[in-house]
N, C-alpha and C positions, 0 to 999 in steps of 0.2 A: 447150343450145349454152353457152353463157356460163358456167353452172355447171361443166361440164365441165371445158372449159380452165382454170378457175381453181383447178382441183381437179391439173392438171397444173400453171402453173404453183407452184402452192400445194409440191408439192413436191419442185421447182428450190431456188426461194427459204430453202424448211425453214426457216421461220416461228417464233419460238421468243419469242411476245410472255409466256408464261407462268413462262419461266427468271428466277429471283432474279441481280440482279447482285451479285453477292457475290465478291468478291477469296478467300474463303477453299476456293472449290470446285476441285480438286484433275483435275485431264488426269491421271486411268496406267492406259494401254492398255493396260500390261505386267500390269496386277492379273488374277490368273483370279477370275473374275464368279458370283456366290455362287449361280447361279441359272442356268436356261437362260434363253438369246434369249426359247422362249414362252412363259415363267413372266411375265418382263418388259412380255411383248406386247408383241417386236418382230419377230416370226415369224410366222407359222403358213402352215397349206399346206390348201385349201378346197378348192370344186365352183363354178363361177360362169359367169356366161356375158359374152361382152363387146356395151358398150353405145356405146361411140364408135372410133373409126377414124378415124387418123388419116392419109396416106402410110404411114411408117414403125410406127408407135406407137399406139398406144392406152389402152380402160381395160377394166376390169373392171366389174359393175356399178356403174356412176359412180364408185369409189374406186381400181383399181388398177392404178399403170399400169402398161404392160410396152411394149415393143421386139420388131420383129417378131424378134432375134434370138434372143433368147428363147422362139421354140417351138416344141416337137422335131417338127415337122411340115413337109413340106414343101409340103401345102394350104395357101393363102392362106384365113387367119382371117375371117367374114363375122360382120355386126353378128346380134345375138342365138344365136351357135354358144355353145354349153356346153363346156368347157374345166377342165381340173385346174390348180391354179399352186401356185407356192409364196410368199411375198413376201416382205419385210421391208421396213426402215421403223427411218429411225436413231434417230426418239427418242418419245418416247409423246407429239408433241406435230407429227413429221410425216406427211405422206403416206404410204402404202405402194407396191412397186417389185416388181413380179414378177420373180425371179429365174429359175424355169421353167414354160413352160408349156406342156403337150403337150391335148389334142384327145380330147375325153370322146366317149362312147357313150351315144345316151339308150334304157337303158335300167332300170326301177324294180331296187333289192334289199331291198323289206319284206319280200318271206317269200325263205326255204328257195332254193335250189335252184341250178343247176351252172352254168351262163351265167355269163362274164370280166366283169369292168367293168376296163377300165386306165386304172392314173390315175400319179401321180408325188405322193412321200412321203419324208420323212426318216428315218429308223429313230432312235427316241427312249427304245427300249431295250435290252438285249441281252448274254445270259449266258454265250453260247457255245453252246446251243443250242437255248433260246428270243428271242424279243424281240417288242418291240411299231413298228407306224409309225402316225407322227398321233396316236398315244396310245390309237385302242382301233382296228386293224387288229392280226393276231395273226400271229406268222408263226414257221416253226421254219427249220434251218441246213439240212435235206432242201429247203425250198421256194424254196433259191438256186440258179441256173443256174447259173451260170461255176464248175467247180471250183476255178479258182486265188481265188476272192472271196470272203474272208471279212469280214462289216458290222459296220463301229464302230459306235456311237451319235454320230450327225453323219452320217450317209452318205445324202446324195440318191439314192432309187431310184426304179426304174420297177419295176411289177406289177400283177399280176394280182389282184382282187377280188373272190370269192365269201362268200356271206352260207352257212354253214352250222350247222345247230339255234339261226339268231338273234345268232351273232356271225359277225363280219366275219373274214377269215382272207385272207393275204396270200401268193400263188400265184406263180412265173416270176421270186423280186425276184433283181435286175439293176440295178449301177452306172447310174445317170440320165447320167454323162458320165467316158468313159474314153480316155486318152491318150497315147502315151508320148512323155515331155521331155529334155531335156538339161539339168541346170541345176548350178551351186552351193553346193555344201552351206554356208552361213549360219551354221551352229551348230550345235554337238554340246552336250548337256547328259545325265545319267549315264546315260539309259534312252530317251529320244529325242535327234531330230533334226530340223532346219528347212534347209530348201532353198527358196532365193530366195526369202528370207524372208516365203516365201507357200505354202510346201507342208510339213508335216507329215510326220516319217515317224519308226517309231517301230527303236530295233534290231536287233530281231529280226527283219522285210525284208529285209536288208542278206544280200548271198550271202555264200557259206560264208568266213572268215578273211579278211574284210574288214571293218577297221573307220574307216568314217568320221572326216577332218579337215573343222578348217574349215579356207576356197578350196580343196578336191577339187571335181574337175568330175564330175559321174555321167548314170546314166545310169536313168530311172524310171519308172513305170509307175505311172500316178496319176489319180484318181475323185474326185467332186466332196466334199466334205465339209465339213461345219464343226467344225472342230479351234479351238478358240483364238479368235486371230486370227487362222489360218488359213483357207482357203477350198479347201486342198487337199490328201487324204492319199494316201501315196506307197504300194504294192503292195506295190512293190523298187526294190532297191539298189543299182547296181552302177559302178563306179569306169569312167569313162572311162579305156577302152587309151592310152599314149602312148606315142611311142619307146623301145623298153628300154632303148637306148642310152643314151637322156639319165637324173641324175638328179635325183629328184623336187624334191629340196632344193636344187636349182641357179636352180628353180624357184619354189621358193614363197615365197623373200621378196618380186620383183620384180612376182610375181601379186595381191599383196595392196597393197606400194606403187601399182600400176599400179589398183586398184580403190578406194582407198583415196582415190587422187590425185582422179579421175572422183567419185567420191563428194560430194568438199568444193564439185567446180564447182555452180554456178549453171544452171539445166535447165527449160529450155520455159517462157522470161518470168518464171519462178519466182525474186526475187531473195531474202537468205538474209544476213542482216548481217552483215556479217566483228567488232563488236565484243565479241568473246566472253571477255573475260580478268578476270577479278571482282580482276586483281593482289594488293599482300601484302594480306594475310588476317595480322592475330595469330593466335595459337591460344587456340580460343576463341571468336572472339568471329564477327559473323553477319552474312552484305552482301549482298544484292540485284542481280539482273542481267537485260535484260531480251533477247532477241531477237526482234529484227522480220521478217517474212516479207511479203512484195508481190508483188502481178501485177504485174506491166509488159509482158507480152505481149497477145494476141488471144487465147489457147486459157483455156478451162473448165477448169485440171484439178482433179479434186477430192483435201484433204485428209484422211487417212485418221487421224494418229498422228503424235503426237512421244514419241522412249523415248531412257532411258540403256539402252544394248544388256547392262552393265556391272553386276554390284552396286556399286550405289554405298552409300557411306554420310553422303556430309559433303555434295555437290550433292543438291539433289531437286527437279522439277515440282512447281510450285507450282501454274501453270493455262493457260492458252489463252483465249483473247478471241482477237475478230474484228472491226473495222473497216468496217464496209460502205459504199463509200464511192460506190457506181453510181451514181450519181439517182435511178432507176427505181428502188432496189430498198430506199432509205436508210429507215430504222426509228427507229433510236434510236445513240446515238452506241457504244461497245463492248457487245458481244455475248457471255457466257460459253458456252465449248464446255464443259459435262460431258461429254456421251458423242454417240458417232456420229458424222460426217463431216459436211465444210462443202463448197461446191463454191463454188469461189475464183475468182469473176468477175474481168475487167480491173481495176481501179486500187483492187482490196480489196488488207486488206492483216489478219494473225494477228498477234498478240503473245502469244511466253512465257516466263511471269515466273518468273523459278529463282531458288533463293539455294542459301545455301553453311553451313554451320556447322564451321569449322575445327575438328577432333579431330587430325589426326595433322602433323608436320612434313614439310615437302618442298612439291613439286608437286602437284598434283590436276590429271588431266587426264582430262578424260571425252567419249567422242563421242557427243555430241546427232545423232541420225538423227530427219528431219522424211521421212516415208515421203506418196508424194500413190497416184493408184490405179496407175498403169505406171513411175514413176519414185519417186528419192531422193532428197535431199537431205544431207550428211552438218555438223557447224561442230564443233570442237575446244571443250570447253570449258574453260577452266584457270584460276587461282588458283595463289599462291604463299605457301604456309603457314608464317609464318616461330615461331622457338621466341626470349624473349628472351635465351639463350648464343650465338645466331647473329650476333650483332655484335663476341662475345670471339674470331672465327675469323677471323684475317689474313685480308687477302687479296691477294697481291704484285700489280705492273702484269701484264697477260696474257701467255703464253706464242708465242714470238718462233718461227718456224720459217721457215728458208731453199729458197731453189725446188728441188723433189722433182726426184731422176731415179727411176730404177725402179734397183734395186740388180743386175739382170739387166745393162740398157742400160751402169752403170758397167764389169760386168764386162765381156761383150763388148770394150768401148773400150777397159778396161785388156790385153785378148787383145790385142787389134787392136795397139796401138802395143805393148804391151812396154816394161820400163822403160832406162832409161840408163844412166848408169854409178852404182854404188852407191857412195857414201863409208858405208864398214860403222864400224858404232856399236859401245861398249861393253858387252861380256855380264856378267851379275852372275854372281858368284864364289859354288859354292858351298858352305850351310852356312859362310860365312868362313873359309875352305880359299883360299888366296894357290897354291896349284898347281895347274895342268890336272889333273880326272881324268882316268887310263887307263883308260878300260874294255880291257877285254880279247879283247873281238869287236866291228867296227866295222858302227855300224847303218847299212844302203846311203838314198836318199834317197826308192825308189822312185817317181820322177815321175809323175803323171797321162798314158799318152800325149798326145802334140798332136792324133793321128788323131782319137779319143773325143772327146776335146774341145770340137774344131771339128764336129764329125760332131752331136754333141749342141745346141751354139747355134747350128748353123743347123736346125734340126727335124728330120733322120735321125730315122724311130721306132724306139728304144731296140730294138729286138728284132731289127731287122736290122744293126745296129753291133754287139749281143749277144746271140746266136741261144743262146749256154747256159744263158742266165735263163728261158730259157722248159722247160728239160730240167729230168726231175726229177736233185736233188742225189744222187750217186753217189762213192763212193771216185777215182774216176775223173775226172771234172769236178768235184769238191771246190776243187781250188787253184785252178783258174781263174775259177771262179763267184766265192768269195770274191772273189781280187784282184779282180776286176771291179766288185763290187758296195762294194769297202774305195773303188773310182779316182772313180764316184762319188758318194759321202760327200762327197768332198771336193771334187769340182764342185759343191755344192748349199752346205758350209762357203765355200769362195771365193763364192759369188753373194750367200747370207745376209751376210757380215762384210761387203759393202759397205752394205749398209744403213745401216751407222754412220760414214760416211767425213764426212768436216766439210772445211768448204768456209773461205779463208780466216781461219783464228784465230792469236791468236799465242800464245807460252810464256813461263813467266816463269821467271825463278835462284831457287831453292830449295837454296841450300847447293853442293853439290856436281853435283843437277841439275838440272833444267830440269822444271818443270810442266807438264800440257794438261789442261785444265779439262775434263773429256765430259759430258756429260749423257747421265741416263742410267746412269750406271754403278755406282751402289747399288743396281741394278733387275737386274745382270747385263745391261743394255741398251747396250753391248755385252758382252761378261764376257773380261774381261785380266786374266790371271795373269804374275804374276812369272816375267821372261823374254820376254816375247811381243815382237812384233817391232812396231814403228811406223811407216808409210814417210814423210817427208814430201819435199811436190812444191812447188815456185816456183810459183807462181800465173802469173807475167808473163811465165817462159819457160818454155819445156813441154821445151828442149833444154839446162836446167840440172841439173845430177847433182842424185839422190838421195841423200836422206842417213838412214840406217836413224840408227834410236832401241830400243836394249829398254826397256824395264820393270825399274825394278830397289823399287816403295814401289808401293802401290794404297790410297788413301785413301778416302773415303765419293765423295766428285764430284773428285777431281784424279789423276791418274799422273804419278809420279816417271820421267824419264826422263834416260836417258845417252846422248849422242850421238860421235862422232867429238872428241877434245878440241881438236882447231885452229874445233871449230862451237862449241860453248861459250864458248871464247877473244869467236871473234868474233862471240854473238849478238848483237844492237841492238833484239829486241821487231816484227821481221820478222816481218808473216803468210804462213803455207802450207797450201798443204790437207792434212790427213794424212788415212794410207788405216793401217787398223787391219787384222792379218792373223792368222791363229792358229798355236797351236802344231803344228806337224806327228807330233813326236816321238809322241804316242801313234797313230795311222797309220801310223808306220812301223816300231812295233813288231807290230802288228799285221799286215801285211805281211812282217814277222820272223817270226813266229809263226804262218805259216799254207804259207808256206814250210819252216818246220822239221816240217809232217806229213809230205814226205812217207816219215822215216825211223820215226814212231811206227807201232804196228802200225796192220794196221787197227776193230781190233776195239777199240778206245778212241776215235776218232771214229765210230765204225758198234756196239755192242758186241749182241750177240745173247746173252750167255748171263756171271755174276756167278758168280766160285765165289768161297766164303769162305775168307779167313787163318787163323792162327793169331793168338790174343789176342795185342796187344804189348806187356801187362804179363809183367813176367816172373814177380812178386810173386804172378800172379794166374792158375792156371791155367787154361784153360779151352778145351773143345775145339770147333774150328770150327763157328759157325752163327752163320744169320742175323738168329735168333728176339734180343732183349733180354730181359734179367731182368725189365723188367714185360710182356711177351709170356707169359710162359708160367706157370698157371696154382698160383697157392701162393705163384710170386718174389718177391721182394722187389722193389721200386725198383730199388734201388741195388748189389743185387749184391754186399753186403758194403763197401762202399764207405763212409768217414767224410767224412761232405759239409761243406765251409765254408759253407753256406749251409741250416739245418735245416729253412726255410721252403720249400721245394720240395715241390712237387707229384707225383705219379706218372709224368704222362709230361716233366717236366722232368729230374727223375733217370732217366728208362730213356735221353732223348738225351743225358745227360753219358755213360752207361754204356760210348757204343754211337759217342762220341765217342772215348772213353780206350781206349778195346779196338782198335778201330778193323778192323775182322775184312773189310772190306771194300776198304780198299786196294790199290792208289792211285789210287780211284775216292775225292773228297769227299765230303764227309756235310754233306747241307742239312739246315737247322734253322729255318722260315718259323710265319709265325702270325703275325692282326690284329693289330693294334697294343692295347698294353694286358694278353699272353696269356705274358708272363714271356723275350720273348727277351735282353733283355739280362740278368738276372741269370742263364741256360742261358747266354749264353757264358761270361762273367765268370766261372762257377763249370767247366766246361770248361778255358779257359785253365787254373786256381789245379793242378784235376787233371793236366791232362796234364805241366804246371812241376815238379808234386809229386811226380807217380807215374815222369814219365817226364823224370827230370833234362838227359839231356841234349839235347831235345826245344830248340826253337829258333823261338816264338809269332811271327807276322803278323796282325793282329788289326786287319782295315781296314772305315772305316764311312764313310756318304755322305757326309757333314761333320764339321766339326771341332767341332759341340757334341758330337757323338755322341761322337766318340771323347776330348772330357774327359771324358762319361762315363764311359767304356767306366774311361780309365784311374783317376777318381778311384775308381769302387768295386774296383776292382785296391787301390786304395794303402789305402781302409779293410777292406779282409781283412785288411790286418795278414801277409799272408803271403811280402809282394815289399816291395823295397827302390822307393823311389823313380827310383833309378840304375838300378834293370836295367830300366825301359821305354824305349824310342829310337819316335818318331814317325815311320813312315813312313808312304811312297802309294804304294798297288797297286792289282793285282784277282786275282780269282778265281777259280774253277769250281769250281763244286758239281754233286750227282747223284743222291748217298743222300736222302734227306726222313723228316724226323716234319717232326711241322703241331701246330702248340700249337692246342686255343680252350677253352679256361679264363680266362674276362677278368676280372681282380683294379682294374680302372677303374672303369668304370661303370655308369650307373645302368643298367637295363633300357631305357629309352624312349631316350636318346643310342644303347645297342648296338644297338637294334634294326635303326636303319637302315645301320650299316655292315655288319653278319653279314647284312643279305637279300644286298644293291647286290655285296659285293664277296667273301664268304666262304660264302656259299651257305645263310647262314643257319646255322652250324654252334657261333658262336660262345655260350658259357655263363656267366652273370652268377657272377661268385665276388669279386665287390667284398665289403667291409664297409660292411651297411645304413643303420650307425650313420651313416656318410660319401657315400654313395653317397646318400640319399633327404634329404640334413639342410635338404635346400633344396625339397622337395615342395610346401612351405607359404609359399612368397616370394610376397609380395601382390601384384605386379608380372604372376605367372604371366596369362594366359590360361586355363591349365585348371589347377584344384589340381588337383595329382598328377600334372601332364603337366609336367617339367624341361627343354623342352624350349621355345624359343621362337623365333618367328618375326619379326622386324619390318620391314612394307612401307613402305619411305620412298622416293620418286617427290621423289629433287635432284638434285643437278646438279657432276657430273664436273669440275675443271680444273685446272689446267695457268698457274703462271704463272714469269715469267722465261726464262731458258733451257735451266727442266729437263722434259722431257718427263714426270716421274712427276705420277701424278694424286691429286686429294684429291677430298672430297667434305664442307662444310660441313653440309650438313643432316646426313650420318651422323656424322661428329664431335660433333657436337652430342648425337645420340639414344646414340650407344656412352659419352657421358661422362653424361648420364642417367642409362641404369644401374646404369653404375659408382658412383652414387652408392645408388639405390638399394639394389644390394646388401650394398654397406659400412654401413645404417643399421636395429643391428637385429638382423641377421644372423648376428651372430656370426663373418665372412666380413674375412680381415685383406689386406693389400693382396701378401701370399709370393701367398692364395693365388689371383688373379686374373692371366686371363693374356687379350691381348687381340693378337689377330692380324688382319693387311692386309698385303694383297699388294704396296701399293706406297711407297715412303718415304717421299713430302711427305703422303703419309694420316698415317703413324707418326710425322710432327714434328710436325702439328698437334691430333694428339690428343696428345700431350706438353704441347706450348704451353696449351691448354683447360685439362691437369689441373695446369698450376703455376699460371696463371694463379687458378682458382678455391682454390687454398692447400690441394690436396687431397694423397695420400699417393703417392708413385710406383707405379704399376705397371709389369710386366712386360711393352713395346709391339712388334710385331715380326712377320716374316714366317712364313710355318709353315714351314720350315728352320730357322728359330730355333728350333723349341716339338719339333722332330722328336726322337724320346724323348725328351720328356717328359709334366709333365702335368700341370691346374693346379687343382682345386675345382672353380674358373668360368670360362669360355670366353665371351669376348663377339668374334663374328667381325665385321669388315666390309668388304664385299664392293666400295664407292667406284663401280663403275661404273657411270651411270644412261643412257649413251647406245644407243641399239639398234644404231645403226649403227653403231659402233665395240665391237660384241664382237667381230666380226671382227679386225680388228687384235689381241685377245687373244690367241686361238685360234694365229692367223701366229706373234706370238713368246713363247707358253707362256707367256705371265708370270700371276706369283702362282696362283692355283686357281679360275678364276673357268672353263677350260676344261680344265681337267689332274686328271683322275683319281685322281689320285694324291696331291697338293698336296688335291687335296679329301676326299678319305680320310681321311687326317692329320688335317685343318683337321676337322671334325668330331665327330671321334674322342684329343682332347686333352681335352676335361671329363672329370671326372666327377659331380658331383653335377648341374652345371645348365649349356645352351646355350644361346648366347641367339646368331638373328644377324638383322644390320640390313643391309637388303640391300633392293632395285630387283629386286620382282621380276616387273616385264616386259624388263628385259633377261635375268636371270638362265634364265627360260622358258627362253630357248634352248634351254640347255641340258640336254640328257635328265639328266645326274645331281642338277643343280640343281632341276629339274625336279617329280622327285621327293621330295627335302625338300620342299620348297612342299609338296605334295598330301599329304607327310605329314603335317606341320605343320596343315594347315587340317582335313585326316580327325580328327582327333585334338585336337581347338581348340589349336593351339598357332598360331595365328597373326593377330597383329592390326597397328595400323595403314591403309595404304589400300590401296585398295580393290582385289583380283584379280584379274588378267587369268587371262581361260581360256583354262586348261593344254589344248594342244596335249596328245594320246595317243600316248603314241610303244613299239610294239609289242617291247617289248625284256624277254628275262632279267632276272631280279634281280642278274646274276656277269658276263655277258657283255654284255649291254643291247643283244643284237642280234637272239635266237631269238623270246621270248613276254613279252605281257606285263604287265608289271610290276606286285607285286600285294602291298603293305608295309600290311601288317596292324597289330593294332595291338597296339603290347606288352606281355606280363603281364608278370605279379606288380606291379603300380602300386606309388604309396605308398597 
């Protein structure tokens, strides 16, 4: 009896006297075993006899421990009873514990017969048709009882065994344990995933059209199976249906946050140390860190493993040891945990040794998960890895932000209180004219109906106020619906502009103006234009008059205003509350245009038939036709035209031909295409042709930015066909309907072109660039993969603000950008004019320029996406700046930069000709579907380096609309 009891205690004590106390032993529970547990002697299935029974547990053959819950029978086991069992042990020196026990019938199978014997086993091999159980029992798929069960290696099964011609055969094979449960997807890999950390599932078992994502709640049917570290395998996985009126995206963040908050709490008496920061580590340096785990409770949880779920290249688990401080079980000081479980008795402690080898600058942050038998505890392991250049990036005083009131609250207050007496300011004169411009047609005010505004602010449902918005658009309701939409847009603009109100700020005299400092002005927060109104309110006297000022000049961080002349004379530096407004003229003109539509033929807005007109060229005779010369077999692309630019391709010449002939007039003509397909040169050629062939024409060329307008003006001037004095800059809008699409790209390397082509242009772009240029940097030594000139460098830096400027900057990204700038200029034949640095924040622009100056480097162009519109560079380096996962919503709200704006994203990644380098935080950017695809594209093509990669959530989206089906960006063809 004493011997049997000692074996039971030996299982719990898990003595490991023969284990060496080496500090180099690494505990790596995530590494796949090279051989099965049975081959290593850690599991077995066998036949035995009950030799000892104590209350609710006992021993088999005097050495295998079991509990009542493992017995697969309602009958109580008795001493001497024969049983079949499956058992495991933690390591080669520990005792056996049964995981399942079943009753055995007493019969012999020494000779062939038809009598069956029931037993429990584990599937060891299976090729889809034939397999073996317990290594020596053969079975076929026809012998499986359940129609919806398909065996896997590792499954625990029950079966009937018979001997046929000397061979043991299994029949009636069915899962040992099977049940349904609801759980949460804990990880998703390329072809499999995990639920609750203990259930394995291949993606093939997911219900039709369901692609699992981490944190999803799922309903699953599982069977007991040894799949790596998992004890269960899912036969089916389906999502838990939630209220369809709720947005899944609205809950993904809070659910994840709640899960992580709970994970980091101490549980069940187990306390994990909170000192988990390596602190500052220099590039190339190495540090060690110890995380302590202590049982301060009365329970005896079983420690299973410690692991870093994310792929980690800098932080490693060097080993796990435990201190056995329970006096009755004291053996030695420290015991190395090499493989298997350890029961933590009260007062016992574990310690986990970690190390870091600093390879990439920025913040390193990895989640260490400690898994026990029925709970987990997590701790974030952090380190700040610094580059010597960091000290050169100066950081000013911290950003100061006053008490915030929501824009909606401010707007409601302004609507309720209204404005008192307004002292009018001085408007800027147009183009230096001293006289007032007389317009032939008075432009009405078109104010927002007060009832509409009040009902919306009071929460009345929109469709109750404006039922026409739910109707199909028709000629009868066109005017009412469009005017209602304009009113709603203006109300939202009123609310949005309140975000930028200033409290108790002074002005300063600047010549004839008063200057007002406006934080965020350089980034368009707020967007202030010449002619806009600014209202000043006396903070100490709500009944005082309101002073109206007009913007006369817009500087980088200041606007110059003119108020009433008496206000200028009497201003003594007093503080005022400031309200910004927006120019209503575009909305008023839109109202007027909608009002004029009643005079139009119905076919203009609701066309059903397009009739060709004769060519408007008098020199070239042409019969009415809607096809250009490029559409007719054997026709020349230009139809006899003499082109100013002989380098135009067939599509471009055809577009110019159609523009000049104007056979669809008065319907305008659309020319569109991705970046780099030659839209600008086609527009310039069209302008020159119209100007020379139809001399009486007047041409209005419109662009989305000043730099784009400058580019067109420069190209027109360089043609030599017109004089500078013939061009006048105007602002206007244009509506187009007829289309020609340009698809030949003359700018970029195919690796750069592939992503934007698939995401935005239905994969139609064709590489036509000069390969000597576009492939010139394919051998750059800093590329992660030679021949693939797209590089995403992951940096987990810190986004900061300083002073009273709300603009963000990231010192770690500043340093990394300049490092790449130095590298690309070293022996690559690249000069400063070949390089462009794009970043969405004015403060980041400033910091990059300052570091370039401090290092004495040649100046390169650094600016926002808009400053590179219509331009290209041999090398483009992008710094995304943002590093706080909780703040990306702020970017989306204000449409800052290109972080969450598909159009700016497209422009940014399509400026490069030969090399595109992106520096950013993948943990932040992966929250946006377009950035997520870019990161995945770089990973799959070997173009990623830097910090460890986050788990990228799969999005079911099309490559063009990002809404319908899964994105699949293949490796680009025609590599270097």
